[in-house]
C-alpha positions in Angstrom: 64.1 -7.8 -183.7 63.9 -10.2 -186.5 60.4 -10.3 -186.8 57.4 -8.4 -186.5 54.0 -8.4 -186.3 50.9 -6.1 -186.0 47.4 -7.4 -185.7 44.4 -5.3 -186.6 40.6 -6.4 -185.4 38.0 -7.3 -188.3 34.8 -6.2 -188.5 32.0 -7.1 -186.1 30.7 -8.9 -189.0 33.7 -11.1 -189.8 34.6 -11.6 -186.0 32.8 -14.7 -185.5 34.8 -16.4 -188.6 38.3 -14.4 -188.4 40.8 -14.2 -185.3 42.0 -10.9 -187.0 44.5 -9.5 -189.4 47.8 -8.8 -189.5 51.6 -7.5 -191.3 54.1 -9.5 -190.8 57.7 -8.3 -191.4 60.3 -11.2 -191.0 63.9 -11.5 -191.0 64.2 -7.6 -190.9 67.9 -7.2 -191.7 68.1 -9.4 -194.1 71.6 -10.2 -193.8 71.3 -14.4 -193.5 68.7 -16.7 -194.0 66.5 -16.7 -191.3 64.7 -20.3 -189.6 61.9 -20.4 -187.7 59.2 -22.9 -185.9 55.6 -21.8 -186.2 54.0 -22.9 -183.2 50.6 -24.2 -183.7 48.1 -21.7 -182.1 44.5 -23.5 -183.6 43.9 -21.2 -186.6 44.4 -21.6 -190.1 46.4 -18.2 -191.6 45.7 -17.3 -195.4 49.2 -15.5 -196.2 49.4 -13.1 -198.8 52.7 -12.2 -200.1 52.7 -8.4 -202.1 56.2 -8.9 -203.8 58.8 -11.5 -205.1 60.3 -11.8 -201.7 58.6 -15.4 -200.5 59.6 -17.8 -197.6 60.2 -21.0 -197.8 58.8 -23.9 -196.5 59.3 -27.9 -196.0 57.7 -30.0 -198.6 58.3 -34.4 -199.1 61.4 -33.1 -201.8 62.8 -30.6 -199.4 62.2 -26.8 -200.1 60.1 -25.1 -201.8 59.6 -21.1 -202.1 56.2 -20.9 -201.2 53.3 -19.1 -203.1 52.5 -16.0 -203.6 48.5 -16.9 -201.9 49.6 -19.8 -199.2 46.5 -21.0 -197.1 48.4 -22.6 -194.2 46.1 -25.3 -192.4 45.7 -26.0 -188.6 49.5 -27.8 -187.5 49.7 -29.6 -184.3 53.4 -29.7 -184.5 56.1 -26.3 -184.9 56.7 -26.5 -188.8 59.9 -24.5 -189.7 59.2 -22.0 -192.2 62.6 -20.3 -193.7 63.6 -16.5 -195.0 66.7 -16.1 -197.0 65.8 -12.4 -197.1 63.7 -10.1 -195.9 60.0 -10.3 -196.8 56.5 -9.0 -195.8 53.6 -9.9 -196.1 50.2 -9.5 -195.0 47.7 -12.0 -193.2 44.1 -13.3 -192.7 44.2 -15.5 -189.6 41.0 -17.4 -190.5 38.8 -19.4 -187.6 39.2 -23.2 -188.6 35.6 -23.6 -188.6 34.8 -20.1 -189.7 36.6 -21.4 -193.2 33.9 -23.1 -193.9 31.3 -20.6 -193.6 33.2 -17.7 -195.8 33.8 -20.6 -198.3 32.3 -23.6 -198.1 35.5 -25.5 -197.8 35.9 -27.0 -194.6 39.5 -26.3 -192.8 40.2 -30.2 -192.5 41.2 -30.3 -196.5 44.1 -28.7 -195.3 44.8 -30.1 -192.5 49.4 -29.7 -191.4 49.5 -28.7 -194.7 49.8 -25.7 -197.0 48.5 -25.1 -200.6 48.2 -22.6 -203.0 44.9 -20.3 -202.1 44.5 -19.5 -205.7 44.3 -22.8 -207.3 41.5 -24.0 -205.0 39.4 -20.3 -204.5 39.8 -19.7 -208.6 39.3 -15.7 -210.6 37.1 -13.9 -208.2 40.2 -15.0 -205.1 42.7 -13.6 -208.0 40.8 -10.2 -208.3 40.9 -9.7 -204.6 44.5 -10.1 -204.7 45.7 -8.2 -207.6 44.2 -5.2 -205.6 45.2 -5.8 -202.5 49.2 -6.2 -204.0 48.5 -3.1 -206.0 48.2 -0.9 -202.5 50.4 0.4 -200.2 48.3 1.2 -197.6 47.1 -0.7 -194.9 43.9 0.9 -194.5 43.3 0.5 -197.6 43.8 -3.0 -197.6 41.6 -3.5 -194.8 39.1 -2.1 -196.4 39.1 -4.2 -199.7 39.6 -7.2 -197.5 36.7 -6.7 -195.7 35.0 -6.0 -198.7 35.7 -9.6 -200.0 35.3 -11.8 -197.3 32.1 -10.1 -196.5 30.8 -11.0 -200.2 31.3 -14.2 -199.5 29.4 -14.7 -196.7 26.8 -13.4 -198.2 26.9 -15.5 -200.9 27.7 -19.3 -199.0 24.3 -17.8 -196.5 26.2 -20.4 -193.6 24.4 -19.2 -190.5 26.7 -19.3 -187.3 26.4 -23.1 -185.9 27.2 -25.6 -182.7 30.7 -26.2 -184.7 31.0 -22.6 -184.5 30.0 -21.9 -180.6 31.7 -24.5 -179.5 35.3 -23.6 -180.6 34.5 -20.2 -179.7 34.0 -21.7 -176.4 37.2 -23.8 -176.5 39.5 -21.0 -177.5 37.4 -18.1 -175.3 37.8 -20.0 -172.2 41.8 -20.7 -172.7 41.4 -24.1 -173.0 39.8 -25.0 -169.9 36.3 -25.9 -171.2 36.2 -29.4 -170.6 34.8 -31.8 -173.7 32.1 -33.3 -172.0 30.6 -29.7 -170.9 30.3 -28.1 -174.5 27.2 -31.0 -175.6 24.8 -29.5 -173.4 26.2 -26.2 -174.2 25.2 -26.1 -178.2 22.6 -28.7 -178.0 24.1 -31.4 -179.6 25.6 -34.7 -178.8 29.1 -35.3 -178.0 29.5 -38.2 -181.1 27.6 -35.5 -183.2 30.1 -32.6 -182.2 33.6 -34.6 -182.7 32.6 -36.3 -186.2 31.8 -32.3 -187.4 35.1 -31.4 -185.3 36.8 -33.6 -187.3 35.3 -33.2 -190.4 35.0 -29.1 -190.9 38.6 -28.2 -188.4 40.8 -31.9 -188.8 41.2 -32.7 -185.4 39.1 -33.8 -182.3 37.6 -30.7 -179.7 40.0 -32.5 -177.1 42.8 -32.6 -179.4 41.5 -28.2 -179.9 41.6 -28.1 -176.2 45.0 -28.9 -175.7 46.4 -26.6 -178.5 44.3 -23.6 -176.8 45.0 -24.1 -173.2 48.7 -24.1 -174.2 48.3 -21.0 -176.0 47.3 -19.6 -173.1 50.6 -21.0 -171.6 52.1 -18.4 -174.3 50.1 -15.7 -173.5 51.6 -16.0 -170.1 54.9 -16.6 -171.1 54.8 -13.3 -173.1 53.4 -11.4 -170.7 55.2 -12.9 -167.5 58.2 -13.7 -168.7 59.2 -13.6 -165.4 56.9 -16.3 -164.2 57.9 -19.6 -163.2 56.9 -22.3 -165.1 55.2 -24.6 -162.5 52.6 -21.2 -161.6 52.2 -21.1 -164.9 51.1 -24.7 -165.1 48.7 -24.5 -162.6 47.1 -20.9 -163.6 46.2 -22.5 -166.7 44.3 -25.8 -165.3 46.7 -27.9 -165.3 47.0 -30.8 -162.6 50.2 -31.3 -161.8 53.3 -30.2 -162.9 54.0 -33.8 -165.0 50.8 -33.4 -166.5 52.0 -29.8 -168.0 54.9 -31.3 -169.1 53.8 -34.2 -170.7 51.0 -31.6 -172.9 53.4 -28.9 -173.6 56.4 -31.9 -175.4 53.7 -33.6 -177.2 52.8 -30.8 -179.4 55.4 -28.8 -179.1 57.9 -31.6 -179.2 60.3 -30.1 -177.1 59.8 -29.3 -172.9 59.0 -26.2 -171.3 62.4 -25.3 -169.9 63.7 -25.5 -173.2 61.5 -23.8 -175.2 61.5 -20.4 -172.9 66.1 -20.8 -173.4 65.5 -21.2 -177.3 62.2 -18.6 -177.3 63.8 -16.9 -180.2 64.0 -19.8 -182.5 59.8 -19.7 -182.9 57.3 -17.6 -184.3 54.2 -17.5 -181.3 51.5 -15.3 -182.8 48.5 -17.0 -180.7 46.9 -14.3 -179.4 47.8 -10.9 -179.7 49.4 -9.2 -175.8 47.8 -5.4 -176.7 44.7 -4.4 -178.2 44.1 -5.1 -181.5 44.1 -2.2 -183.9 41.1 -0.8 -184.9 
């Protein structure tokens, strides 16, 4: 196994804004450079490197070592990441609309790109990361992180909005929720909802629904690998096989059959297959 990821459940207070915390081990054998394609999952990742072993991410000039504290925005296509040696990380998976509640920064700022979070958040964030890097115990890391995020939430005083509720409905439905039904459920017009999605999340609610539906596809492939793709397509609400293949290829860049054949080349971490650890 080249990649190992363990997820941890956030506190009740943070659950509306954070999907989970996680620890990742990549290129575990570390013999050759490991190149992987990260599947779009509809979330924003903060990846913290506790040591000098970093991954490499693409930029306009080729490749560069990831920052110590990398915020990876919401991607709508797979992006490549390389691990030249064994890399350990600690991560926070943010719900994209939740970034604004915690930091007052819309996730749209980071759409389809990554940034050095230290430059974005400044001194207080640096102090949090210093404490985190000093700890080798995962329970302590989780406690430090919970304390930091809870403080940011208290400072920003941003309550849940119709955007939070709409995005959560889309995710919980596995992408089955029809965009046209959302306005009546969150008491806002479709035009306002679409505008808020673009401003805060960076994409339209319909695009977000498609990514969420593919998350459900990936979850079923992980849990029930013997299932036929046709059965998965129908179970996930696609009208026919052609619609499924078109949507899959539009986001993933390859058709479902080719993806399954080359599954080892992708990092799929959309929904935890097992219950989150407390």
